[in-house]
C-alpha positions as CSV (number, residue, x, y, z in Angstrom):
1,X,23.2,-54.4,15.7
2,X,22.7,-57.2,17.8
3,X,23.9,-57.5,21.6
4,X,24.2,-61.2,21.4
5,X,27.7,-62.7,21.7
6,X,29.1,-66.3,21.7
7,X,31.1,-67.1,24.7
8,X,32.4,-70.9,25.7
9,X,29.9,-72.8,23.7
10,X,26.7,-70.4,24.7
11,X,24.8,-67.6,23.1
12,X,24.5,-64.9,25.5
13,X,21.4,-62.6,24.8
14,X,20.6,-59.5,27.3
15,X,17.0,-59.7,27.8
16,X,17.0,-56.1,29.9
17,X,13.7,-54.0,30.3
18,X,12.6,-51.1,32.0
19,X,11.4,-51.3,35.5
20,X,9.1,-48.9,37.3
21,X,10.0,-49.9,41.0
22,X,12.9,-49.7,41.4
23,X,13.0,-47.8,38.6
24,X,15.8,-48.8,36.1
25,X,17.2,-51.3,33.5
26,X,17.1,-54.9,34.6
27,X,19.9,-57.5,34.7
28,X,18.5,-60.3,32.8
29,X,20.0,-62.6,30.2
30,X,19.2,-66.0,28.0
31,X,21.9,-68.5,27.6
32,X,21.7,-71.0,25.0
33,X,24.0,-73.6,23.9
34,X,25.6,-72.9,20.8
35,X,24.0,-74.8,17.8
36,X,20.6,-75.5,20.1
37,X,17.5,-73.6,19.3
38,X,15.9,-75.0,22.5
39,X,17.2,-75.4,26.4
40,X,17.6,-71.8,26.7
41,X,18.1,-70.8,30.4
42,X,17.2,-67.4,31.8
43,X,19.1,-65.7,34.6
44,X,18.6,-62.6,36.5
45,X,19.8,-60.7,39.1
46,X,18.2,-57.8,41.3
47,X,20.5,-55.1,40.0
48,X,19.0,-52.3,37.9
49,X,21.2,-49.6,35.8
50,X,20.3,-46.0,34.7
51,X,20.6,-46.7,30.9
52,X,19.9,-49.6,28.5
53,X,23.3,-49.4,27.4
54,X,24.9,-49.9,31.0
55,X,22.5,-52.5,31.3
56,X,23.4,-54.4,28.2
57,X,27.1,-54.4,28.9
58,X,26.4,-55.7,32.8
59,X,24.1,-58.5,31.2
60,X,26.9,-59.7,28.8
61,X,29.3,-59.7,31.8
62,X,27.0,-61.3,34.0
63,X,26.2,-64.1,31.4
64,X,30.0,-64.6,31.1
65,X,30.0,-65.2,34.8
66,X,27.2,-67.6,34.9
67,X,28.7,-69.7,32.0
68,X,32.1,-69.9,33.9
69,X,30.2,-71.0,37.2
70,X,31.2,-67.8,39.0
71,X,27.8,-66.2,39.4
72,X,26.2,-67.0,42.8
73,X,22.8,-68.9,42.4
74,X,19.8,-68.2,44.6
75,X,18.1,-71.4,45.5
76,X,14.4,-71.4,46.0
77,X,13.8,-73.0,49.2
78,X,10.2,-74.3,47.7
79,X,12.0,-76.3,45.4
């Protein structure tokens, strides 16, 4: 079973991983325009979750917010 979903012209794929410090599953997603093999964008936030299942659910919700333009973006001052 895959956790990937299609939403508003994008494929949202959780890419969560287990961190040691701080301990928990990360909030990371890959967003790819539907029908495209390239042009994937990785988005993440500093949140961590106690289980992979919770992290995947939060990743999908976060991905939807990014696609909808509702997620706040941090800008690197060096860019």
